[in-house]
C-alpha positions, -999 to +999 in steps of 0.1 A: -191-204-221-162-192-208-121-190-212-093-180-188-100-141-202-137-139-209-172-152-199-200-155-223-236-162-210-259-174-238-298-179-231-319-193-260-356-182-258-388-185-279-418-161-275-454-169-290-467-151-322-479-117-319-515-125-313-528-123-278-517-118-246-492-145-245-465-128-260-462-101-231-468-127-203-439-149-220-416-114-226-422-103-188-413-140-176-381-140-201-372-109-186-376-119-147-355-147-151-326-132-172-331-095-163-304-074-146-332-051-128-321-065-096-335-060-064-328-078-030-352-109-037-342-114-071-326-145-090-317-134-124-290-148-149-273-118-157-275-106-121-261-136-110-232-134-134-224-095-136-188-108-149-204-120-181-211-108-216-246-113-228-260-130-260-297-139-263-311-155-291-341-175-308-373-172-326-388-139-309-416-136-336-410-102-338-397-082-368-384-049-360-395-032-391-428-037-382-446-008-363-467-033-341-474-034-304-453-065-297-421-046-317-427-019-292-425-044-266-392-064-275-376-027-278-385-017-245-372-053-233-340-046-252-336-012-237-343-028-200-317-055-209-289-033-222-289-054-253-293-044-293-307-068-322-279-082-343-301-072-375-295-035-370-257-042-374-238-028-404-225-066-409-256-083-406-267-096-443-298-113-429-326-105-454-354-126-439-358-157-415-391-167-420-415-170-453-448-177-454-458-200-485-430-178-501-451-150-506-443-130-471-409-127-457-400-115-423-368-115-399-385-133-365-355-148-354-329-126-332-294-126-316-297-098-287-262-087-280-249-068-251-229-038-256-193-048-260-203-079-281-223-060-305-199-030-310-165-048-308-174-083-318-192-090-345-176-104-375-205-116-397-243-123-392-261-139-420-289-166-427-288-198-445-313-204-472-306-242-475-330-256-505-333-287-485-345-271-453-383-280-450-390-253-418-405-222-426-379-208-408-343-205-421-313-208-395-293-173-387-256-179-378-230-153-360-196-147-358-181-133-328-146-123-325-138-127-289-108-104-286-096-105-248-087-065-254-126-062-260-142-089-239-117-094-209-131-094-175-142-061-164-160-049-130-197-043-137-211-012-124-246-015-110-272+013-120-301+016-093-336+017-106-369+021-094-384-012-080-422-006-084-428-040-073-413-032-040-434-002-034-457+001-007-494+014-007-474+046+013-448+048-013-472+050-041-492+076-022-463+096-018-451+092-053-487+104-064-486+134-043-450+143-050-459+143-087-491+165-084-471+189-066-444+187-096-467+191-121-488+221-105-456+241-105-454+237-147-468+263-168-477+261-203-481+291-226-516+285-238-511+306-271-495+275-283-529+255-278-544+283-300-525+275-331-541+255-356-513+252-386-508+214-391-477+226-406-467+245-380-428+256-383-429+282-354-395+277-337-411+293-305-439+270-307-416+240-309-394+252-280-423+256-258-439+223-266-403+206-262-397+224-227-432+212-213-426+178-223-394+176-209-410+192-179-432+164-175-407+137-176-387+155-151-417+159-129-424+120-130-389+109-127-380+133-093-413+123-080-404+084-082-366+091-069-382+111-039-410+084-032-401+047-046-376+023-034-349+015-055-331-015-062-295-026-046-266-045-057-269-078-036-239-098-027-232-128-054-248-160-033-245-187-061-281-189-066-295-204-100-325-184-115-356-205-117-343-229-090-368-222-061-397-220-084-390-248-104-368-272-096-366-272-055-401-287-049-395-313-076-359-321-058-377-326-026-400-345-036-376-372-054-356-373-019-366-403+003 
C-alpha cells in the first residue's frame, strides 16, 4: 500500500502449531523471504523496500504469554525483523483470538509492526467475538493513523550484521581462535563459586557475575567482528523476493 507520502508493506503469514520442527523451519523461511538482514545475494521484501513501513500479520500459533520454545523463537524473529507485537501495545484490547472448546483461550493471531507504526500510529487493536463465527479463531482488527508527520518517507539506515552463512571455513577457524584468546584473558574470582547461599544478596558477588557475563559477551562479539564477514547494503535492483526460487522455473517452462 502506498500514497504520495508513505509506503506500507503488509505480509500475511501462517505458522504451524507449536508441535515438532515444522514451526522453526517455516519461521526461518519467512525470515529469509521478508527479512532485513541483507547480504550481497539476498532477496528479501524488506531489503528491497527499505522506504516502507512494515506490518506482518496472521496466525502465528504462538501465545507470547506462554513460556514455550517457539515463543522464544518468535520473539527472536521480532528482534531480528525490528518489529513488535501489537498484543503488547497499551491500546490493544485483545483478550483471546483462539479457543479450544470454549475451555482454553489463547492469543495466537498477531499484528507485528515496525517501530514508527507501533510507537506512533496504533489507534485501536481489538478482536471481534462474533457469535455466528464458526471458526475456533476470531478475527483481529487494527486501526492505524497514518499521519504523514509520522510515516512520511525517510531514508533507511543500514546496520551491518554478521553474515554467518557467508563465513568460510577459514573465517570460522579464525573466529574460534580469536574467541579462545579473548576468553583466556577473562578472570573470574573463584570466591564467588564457593558461595552456596541460594538467596545470596551480596552486591559484590552480583557485580562479579555481571562483569563476567559481560566479558563473555564482549569476547564473542569482538571475535565475530574480527573474523566473520558482515552484510553490506546492496544496490536496489528491483528484484522480487522468491522469484528465482519459486517462479522463474515455471515461467521458463510456460514459454514456447
